[in-house]
N, C-alpha and C positions, 0 to 999 in steps of 0.2 A: 713736445709742445712748443709753440712759438713763445719767444721771450720778449717782453715789453718792458722797457725802462720807464720808470715813472719818477718825475721830479716831485718827490713826496713832500717838500716843504716850501715850494715856490709860490703858492697862491696867496691871495689877499688874506685868507682866513686860516693860514697855517696848514698843518698836516692833517688835522682831524677830518674835514670833508673829503680830502684826497684819499686817505686810507679807507674811509667808509665807501667811497666810490669803487676802489679796488676790490673790496670785499663783496660789494653788490655785483660787480662784474663776474667775480669768481663763482658766485652762487649760480649764475646762468651759464657760464662757459669756462672750463678750466684752461689756464694758461700759466706761464711762468712769469711772475711779476718780480722785477728787480727794483726794489725801492731805494732811491738815491736820497740819502739824508743821514741824520744822526740815529744810528741803531738803538741807542739807549732811550730815545724818545719814541721811536717807531715800534719797536718790538712789543711793548705793553699794549698797543692798540690792535694787535693781530690775534683774533680768536684761535684757539688751538687747532680747530678743525681745518684751518686754512694755512697753517704754518708750512705744510709740505710744498705749497705753491710759491712761497716767498723766499727771495734772496735779498741781501743787502749790499749796497755799495756806499761805504762811509763817505760822507761829505757834510761838514758842520757849518759851512759858510753858505749863506743864501744871498743871491743877487737881488737887491731890493728894487721895487718899482720906480723909485726916485732916481736911481743911478742911470748914467749914460750908457747906452748899449755898446758904444765903442770900447768901453772899459772891460767888457765881458771876456775878451781874450787874455787879459792880464790876470784874471781871477781864476786860476786853474783848480782851486779847491771848492768852487761853488757847486751846488747841486746840479744846475743846468749844464755847466761845463762837463762834469763827470758823466752826466746822463748822455750827452751828445757823444762823448768818447766811447761809451759802451756800444753805440751803434757803429761808430767808426771802426772799432776793433772787432766787430762781428759778434760781440757777446749778446747783443739785443737786436731784434729785427726792426724795432720802431721805438719812438719816444713820445710820451705824453707829458706836456708841461702847461700848468696854469700860471707860470711865473712871468717874468719880464719878456714880453713878446719880441721886443727889439733884440734882446740878448739871444733869444732862441733863434731868430732869423740870422743874425750875424754869425753865431757859432756854427749853425747848420751849413751856411753858405761857405764859410772859410775852413771849417774842420772836416765836414763831409764832402764838400765840393759840389759843383754843379754837374748835372747830367751832360753827357756829350752833346754838344750843339746848342745847349741852353744858354742864352745870354743873361737872363734874369729869372730867378725863382719868383713865384707868385703865390699869394695866399688866396685860397678858394674857400668860399663858405656857402652854405645852403640857406636860401631864403624861402619862406612859405609862399605859395601861390594858391589860387582858388581850386586847383586840381591836385597838385602834389608839392614839388619843390623846384626852385630855380637855382642852378649853380652860378655863382656870381664871383668873378675875379678880374682883377686883383683888388683886394680890399685893404691894402696897407703896406705891402712890401716895397713898392716902388712909387714914390711920389712924382717923379719925373720919368716919363717914358718916351720912347721912339716908336714909330709905326711897327718896326720889326719885333719889338717887345710884345706889343699887343697881338701881333700875328702868332707869336709863339705861345702866348697865354691861351689863345683860341685852340691851338693844337693840343696843349696840355689839358685844357678843360674838356675838349671833345673826347680824349682818351679816358679821362676820369669818369665822365658821364656814361660812356659805353661799358666800361669795366665794372665800376662800383655802383652806379645808379641803374645799371641794366637797361639803358635806353639804346635801342639798336640804331636809330637815326636821330640823334639829338638835334633840335633846332637851335642853331648857333646865331647869335646876333651881337652887334656892336653898339654900345651906348652912344647916343648922340642927342641933339636937340630937335630932331625930326626924323621921320622915317625915310624921307627922300634921300637919294644917294648924294645929292648936292649939299645937303645939310651938314653942319659940324664945323669944327676948326681944322686947321691944317693937319693936325695929328690924326684925327678921325677920318678925314678924307683920304689921306695916304694909306691908313690902315685898312679902310674899306676896300680899296683897290687890291691890296695884297690878300685880303681874306676871301676874295672872289675865287681864289684857287681851291678853297676848301669846299668840297661838294655839298655839305649840308649848311653852308652859310646862307642865311635868309635875308641879310641886309641890316640896316640900322634899326634900333629900337629905342624907345623913350623909357624914362624911369618907371612909368606906370606899368610897363610890360613885364617888370619883375614879378608882378602879382596877378596878372590876368590869365596865366596859364598858356599863353600863346608862344612862349619861347622856353627852351630848356637850359640854355647857357647864355649869360650876358657878360661881355668883355668890356673892361675899361681900365684906365690907369689907376694906380693905387691911391692917389690923392682923392679923386672923385669917388672911388669905391668906398673908401673909409668914411668920407663925409656922408654918403648915402646910407651906409650901414648904421652909423651912429644916429642919424636922423630917424631911420626906421625903428630903431630900438626905442627912441624917445617917443615917437608917435604911438607905438604899441602900448607903452606904459601909460601914456596920457589917456588913451581911449579907455582902458580898464579903470583908471582912477575916476574919470568922468562918469562912467557907467555906475560905479559904486556910489558916487555922490548923488546921482540922480535917483537911484533906487531907494536911497534913504529918505527921499523927500515925501513919499506917501505910502499908505498901506497898500494901495492898488499896484504901485510899482514893485513893492516887495513881493506881493502875490504873483505878479507876472514874472519877476526874476526867479521865484521859486519854481515856477512851471518850466522856465527856460533853463534851469540850472544844468541839465545834461548837455544842452547845446553850448552853453557858455564854457563848460568844462572841456568839451571837444575843441572849441575855438581856441581856448587858452593853450591847450596842449599843442595844437597845430602851429600856433604863433610863437611858442616859447623856445628861445634859442637854446635852452638847456637840453631840449630833446635832440639837438644835433651834436652836442658835446664839444666839438672843436673844429678848427679849420686846418686842413692839410696844407703844408708848404710844398707846392708842386715845383719840380725842377731841380731838387737837390738829390744827391746820391744816397738815398735812404728814405725813411718815413718819419716825418716830424709832424705831430698833431699839436697845434697851438690852441689851448683852451682859454676861455675868459678868466681873468683873475678872480672874479667873484663866483666861479663855478661851485655848485653844490655837488653832493655825492652822485646825484643822477647825471649831471653833466659830465663828470669824470668817468662814470661808468660808460656812457655813450661814446666818449672820446676814446676810451680803451677799445671798444668794439670797432670804431673806425680804424684804429691803429692795427688791430688784428686783421681786419679785412684787407686793408692796404698792404700790410706786410706779407699776406699770403698770395697777393696778386702779382702780376708781372707788368704793372703799370709803367714803371720806370723804363723797362726795356722797350715797351711799346712806344713810349714817348720818344726815346732815342731813335728808334727805327723810323717813326713817322717824320721826325725832323730831318733825318738824313735824306728822305725822298725829296723834300723841298730844297734842302741845301745843296743836294747834288745836282 
């Protein structure tokens, strides 16, 4: 069975939702879970029926969210450091962490190393659209980018969409302030010309295209991507809060909401980031799934499934081979 290292104590809410997520995942699909944390705290949370799937890697130090990511390399006894080392040493195929995302990125890049030919790793996430999902990257790993970085993000996103999203010809676009080729800043204009080499590149796209189902992959720098991601999370939350407030205003609204409840339930599930679990860090020599610090058991479960699917694929080899074609 595939082995997945889990940073069991790194999330905002401690070990409980993480362990619950591991158990929920094991109920659906057996795998070898290596829980990184304090065994004295973790062992009592594991039901006897699942003990056969659990191993422990002792680490009693947790890298807190308030700390500087650059200090992660100095803290070799933290859960995130030891989890990354399990992948580096080949004891685990992938890692899932809801801890400090900056620490996860720094350690993955420096301890696991980058794939051959990759200049910068990128965080990829799935955004809901009216048809299915849009792969969006980079959403935070690189605040300052060059055109060649965006070009490589496009290559990595294309491979990911083909292999894990099962889209045979993903429609790839570059985020800009207009669809026309002449639109954008110097970075996007230069990146646009480079991306023309990619057969399924369809040109520039605007922010609204994330949601209309007309593209499958959207590429941008990590600063813009992170701002858009956080803004979308805020908008989604605000919409549901406004709906709840309006529904409470009258009996007719309550009756209408009751009739629409199945639709609202499907909408919430489609828009809920917990359904996607986590974001893969593409371009590192291994599989690192970065989950939201506030992840509940469902999000951790889905992040583990992402890690299993990624770990069983040959995505990293395909990325290296594809980059070699263009670099050669």
